[in-house]
C-alpha positions in Angstrom: 129.3 116.7 99.4 127.5 113.5 98.3 124.7 114.1 100.8 123.8 117.3 98.9 123.6 115.5 95.5 120.4 114.1 94.0 120.0 110.3 94.5 120.5 109.7 90.8 123.7 111.6 90.6 124.9 110.1 93.9 124.4 106.6 92.6 126.2 107.4 89.4 129.3 108.9 91.2 129.5 105.9 93.5 129.2 103.5 90.6 131.9 105.3 88.6 134.2 105.3 91.6 133.7 101.5 92.0 134.2 100.9 88.3 137.4 103.0 88.4 138.9 101.0 91.2 138.0 97.7 89.5 139.2 98.7 86.0 142.5 100.2 87.3 143.2 97.1 89.2 142.3 94.8 86.3 144.4 96.8 83.9 147.5 96.7 86.1 147.1 92.9 86.5 146.7 92.4 82.7 149.7 94.6 81.8 151.9 92.8 84.3 150.7 89.4 82.9 151.2 90.5 79.3 154.7 91.9 80.0 155.8 88.6 81.7 154.4 86.5 78.8 156.2 88.8 76.2 159.5 88.4 78.1 159.2 84.6 77.9 158.5 84.8 74.2 161.5 87.0 73.6 163.8 84.5 75.3 166.1 82.8 72.7 167.5 79.3 72.9 171.2 79.7 72.1 173.3 76.6 71.1 177.1 76.9 71.2 179.4 75.7 68.3 180.1 72.0 68.1 183.2 70.0 66.9 182.9 67.1 64.5 185.2 64.1 64.3 186.6 62.2 61.3 183.5 60.0 61.2 181.2 63.0 60.9 179.8 62.8 64.4 179.6 65.8 66.7 182.0 65.8 69.6 180.9 67.6 72.8 183.3 69.2 75.1 182.9 67.9 78.6 183.5 71.4 79.9 180.6 73.0 78.1 176.9 72.1 78.3 174.9 70.8 75.3 172.8 74.0 75.2 172.1 77.1 77.3 169.1 79.6 77.5 170.1 83.2 76.9 167.4 85.9 77.0 167.4 87.9 73.9 167.3 91.7 74.0 163.7 92.9 73.1 163.3 93.9 69.5 161.8 97.1 68.2 158.6 95.3 67.2 158.3 93.6 70.6 158.7 96.9 72.4 156.2 98.6 70.2 153.7 95.8 70.8 154.1 96.2 74.6 153.5 100.0 74.3 150.4 99.4 72.1 149.0 97.0 74.5 149.4 99.4 77.4 147.8 102.2 75.5 144.9 100.1 74.3 144.3 98.8 77.8 144.1 102.3 79.1 141.7 103.3 76.3 139.5 100.3 77.1 139.6 101.1 80.8 138.5 104.7 80.3 135.8 103.6 77.8 134.4 101.1 80.4 134.4 103.7 83.2 132.8 106.4 81.1 130.3 104.0 79.5 129.5 102.5 82.8 128.9 105.9 84.3 126.5 107.0 81.5 124.7 103.6 81.7 124.3 103.9 85.4 122.9 107.4 85.1 120.4 106.2 82.5 119.3 103.0 84.4 119.1 104.8 87.7 116.9 107.4 86.1 114.5 104.7 84.9 114.6 103.0 88.3 114.0 106.3 90.2 111.2 107.5 87.9 108.4 106.3 90.2 110.1 108.2 93.0 110.2 111.4 91.0 106.6 110.9 90.1 105.8 110.4 93.8 107.8 113.6 94.6 105.7 115.6 92.1 102.4 114.3 93.5 103.5 115.0 97.1 104.4 118.6 96.2 100.8 119.2 95.0 99.3 118.0 98.4 98.0 120.7 100.6 95.4 121.1 103.4 92.6 121.4 100.8 93.2 118.0 99.0 94.4 115.7 101.8 91.5 113.4 101.0 93.0 112.6 97.6 95.0 109.5 97.5 98.2 109.0 95.4 98.3 106.3 92.8 100.3 103.3 94.0 102.9 102.0 91.5 102.4 98.4 90.4 106.1 97.6 91.1 105.4 96.3 94.6 108.8 97.7 95.8 109.8 100.1 98.5 108.4 103.1 96.5 105.0 101.4 96.3 105.2 100.7 100.1 106.2 104.4 100.7 103.2 105.5 98.6 100.8 103.4 100.7 102.3 104.7 103.9 102.0 108.3 102.7 98.3 107.7 101.8 97.6 106.4 105.2 99.4 109.4 106.8 97.3 111.9 104.7 94.1 110.0 105.7 95.0 110.5 109.3 95.9 114.1 108.8 92.7 114.7 106.9 90.7 113.2 109.7 92.6 115.3 112.2 92.0 118.5 110.3 88.3 117.7 109.9 88.0 116.9 113.6 89.8 120.1 114.4 87.4 122.1 112.2 84.4 120.5 113.9 85.9 121.1 117.3 86.5 124.8 116.6 83.1 125.3 115.1 81.4 123.5 118.0 83.5 125.3 120.7 82.6 128.6 119.1 78.9 127.7 119.0 78.9 126.4 122.6 80.6 129.6 123.9 78.5 131.9 121.7 75.2 130.5 122.9 75.4 131.6 126.6 77.1 134.8 125.7 74.2 135.6 123.3 71.7 134.8 126.0 73.5 137.2 128.4 73.7 139.9 125.8 70.0 139.7 124.9 68.9 139.7 128.5 71.1 142.7 129.3 69.9 144.6 126.2 66.3 144.0 127.1 66.9 145.0 130.7 68.6 148.3 129.7 65.6 149.4 127.5 63.5 149.8 130.6 64.5 152.5 133.2 62.6 151.3 136.2 62.8 147.6 137.3 61.1 145.6 140.0 62.9 143.3 142.4 61.5 140.3 140.5 63.1 141.6 137.3 66.5 142.0 139.0 66.2 138.5 140.5 65.3 137.1 137.0 68.3 138.8 135.4 70.7 137.7 138.1 69.3 134.1 137.8 70.0 134.1 134.1 73.5 135.5 134.5 74.2 133.0 137.2 73.0 130.1 135.1 74.8 131.1 131.9 78.0 131.9 133.9 77.9 128.5 135.4 77.5 127.0 132.0 80.5 128.9 130.6 82.6 128.0 133.6 81.8 124.3 133.2 82.6 124.5 129.4 85.9 126.3 129.9 86.8 123.9 132.7 86.1 120.9 130.4 88.2 122.4 127.7 91.1 123.0 130.1 90.8 119.4 131.3 91.1 118.1 127.8 94.3 120.1 127.1 96.0 119.4 130.5 96.0 115.6 130.5 99.7 115.1 129.5 100.5 114.2 133.1 98.6 111.4 134.7 99.4 112.7 138.1 100.2 110.5 141.1 100.0 106.8 140.2 98.8 104.3 142.8 97.1 100.9 143.1 93.4 101.3 142.8 90.7 98.8 144.0 87.9 99.2 141.4 85.3 97.9 143.8 86.0 100.8 146.2 85.7 103.3 143.4 82.4 102.0 142.1 80.8 101.6 145.5 81.5 105.3 146.3 80.3 106.3 142.8 77.0 104.4 143.1 76.4 105.9 146.5 77.0 109.4 145.1 74.7 108.8 142.1 72.0 107.0 143.9 69.8 110.2 144.2 70.2 110.9 140.5 69.2 107.4 139.7 66.2 107.6 142.1 64.9 110.7 140.4 65.1 109.0 137.0 63.7 105.8 138.4 66.8 103.9 137.3 68.2 100.9 139.2 72.0 100.7 139.7 73.5 97.2 139.8 77.2 96.5 140.8 78.9 93.1 140.0 82.5 93.7 140.9 85.4 91.5 141.9 88.5 92.6 143.8 90.5 93.6 140.7 93.3 96.2 141.2 94.7 98.5 138.6 97.4 101.1 138.6 96.6 104.7 137.7 95.4 108.1 138.9 92.4 107.7 141.2 90.8 111.0 140.5 91.1 110.6 136.7 89.7 107.1 136.6 86.9 108.0 139.0 85.9 110.9 136.7 86.0 108.7 133.6 83.8 105.9 135.2 81.6 108.5 136.9 80.8 110.1 133.5 80.0 106.7 131.9 77.6 105.7 134.7 76.0 109.2 134.9 75.4 109.1 131.1 73.8 105.6 131.5 71.4 107.2 134.0 70.7 110.4 132.1 69.9 108.7 128.8 68.0 105.8 130.2 64.3 104.8 130.2 61.9 105.1 133.1 62.4 102.0 135.1 65.6 101.0 133.4 68.9 99.8 134.8 72.6 100.6 134.7 74.8 97.6 135.4 78.5 97.8 136.2 80.4 94.5 135.7 84.1 94.3 136.7 86.1 91.1 136.4 89.6 89.9 135.5 89.6 89.3 131.8 93.0 87.5 131.9 96.1 87.4 134.1 97.1 90.8 132.7 93.9 92.6 132.0 90.7 93.8 133.8 87.4 94.2 132.0 85.0 97.0 133.1 81.6 97.0 131.4 78.9 99.6 132.0 75.6 98.5 130.5 72.4 100.5 130.3 68.9 100.0 129.0 68.6 103.5 127.6 68.0 105.0 124.1 71.1 103.4 122.6 73.4 104.8 120.0 72.9 104.3 116.2 75.7 102.4 114.5 76.6 105.3 112.2 77.2 107.5 115.2 79.4 105.2 117.3 82.6 106.1 115.6 82.0 109.8 116.3 80.8 109.8 119.9 84.3 110.3 121.4 84.9 113.5 119.4 84.6 116.7 121.3 81.1 118.4 121.3 79.6 115.5 119.3 76.0 114.7 120.1 74.0 111.8 118.9 70.6 113.6 119.2 71.0 117.4 119.2 67.4 118.0 120.3 67.4 115.5 123.1 71.0 116.5 124.3 69.8 120.1 124.8 67.5 118.8 127.5 70.4 117.4 129.4 73.2 119.5 130.9 76.6 119.3 129.2 78.4 120.4 126.1 79.2 117.0 124.6 82.8 116.8 126.0 82.2 114.1 128.5 82.9 111.0 126.4 85.9 112.8 124.8 87.4 113.3 128.2 86.7 109.7 129.2 88.4 108.5 126.0 91.5 110.7 126.8 91.7 109.4 130.4 91.5 105.7 129.3 94.2 106.2 126.7 96.4 107.9 129.2 96.2 104.7 131.3 97.1 102.6 128.2 93.6 101.2 128.1 91.0 100.8 125.5 87.4 102.0 125.3 84.8 100.6 123.0 81.0 100.9 122.6 78.6 98.2 121.5 74.8 97.6 121.8 73.5 96.0 125.0 71.8 92.7 124.6 68.7 94.0 126.4 68.6 97.3 124.5 70.7 100.3 125.2 74.5 100.7 125.2 77.4 98.9 126.6 80.7 100.7 127.2 83.7 98.3 127.6 87.0 99.4 129.2 90.1 97.2 129.3 92.8 98.2 131.8 96.1 96.6 132.8 95.8 94.3 135.9 98.0 95.2 138.8 99.5 92.1 140.5 102.0 93.9 142.7 
């Protein structure tokens, strides 16, 4: 029953109950003490009759005491005083209980006013005004702390909604582009009745290219949504992974005239080999794609501490502006739209990398390389088993 009441009424009921117990107990104790005291006052000292001798002195009988205490029967006034005291104590008890209840209700209303204000503000929050922050009370109590926490939560929700909106718009755009190309090519092809073999080959080539693009985009989207399970976990020697990776990417680096450098110790981590290989492959491949002619991509792996391994992938490429660094791990985000269109991909690579590293309880940060370009730093837990 109490759980369904408002907090203000609940506090009042509990306070009244506590006051009732205390006042009833105190009233009973006072009445008992007053009755005992009145009984003692009513007691009368009764002295028996004495005999006097010829010299005028009192003669006591050896068989009877000098005096005895005999309690007197309560008088009407005494009994009335007892009754009045009981009635007055009951009236005072009820007055204290009722007054305490009203006072508690009033004070609790004042104390809970910031909470009611917060409740009203929260009710006005919707998806369109999540960016608006609530005013924090100056009381510095739990309500102020709750308001600050709520503001932080709405900030996170607002960022999530904005990111979701950008994701939906970007996904629709990426899917619409190849479909529009296909539709245009088919419409143009249908307008002409007779076609040469070269025209058929050109149409098939466009269909194949755009289908491959759609397949890759859908595959990346599925990969992003199916990372709840890390798969089979095993001990992984990072040196083996990067040696295979550099061997596989050597032809791409040669075409771009980019040198690959590996400086790796024998650090071992625990995780899914395929996922980590894909994450680091993406970072190294990006370092090659967005590099300068004659540039370098350097992979440095060493034990950061007894519990952590540091993996740094440094390139001497075009770099990333400071204002864009906080967005590069968002799906479909591109630093340079015009340049990114010249390179295959939909802008999902770094988002997938970030998801993989987080699934392995690691961290991924991006900074500027000392020699120009970009440095991606990954921290993973060191496996000592």
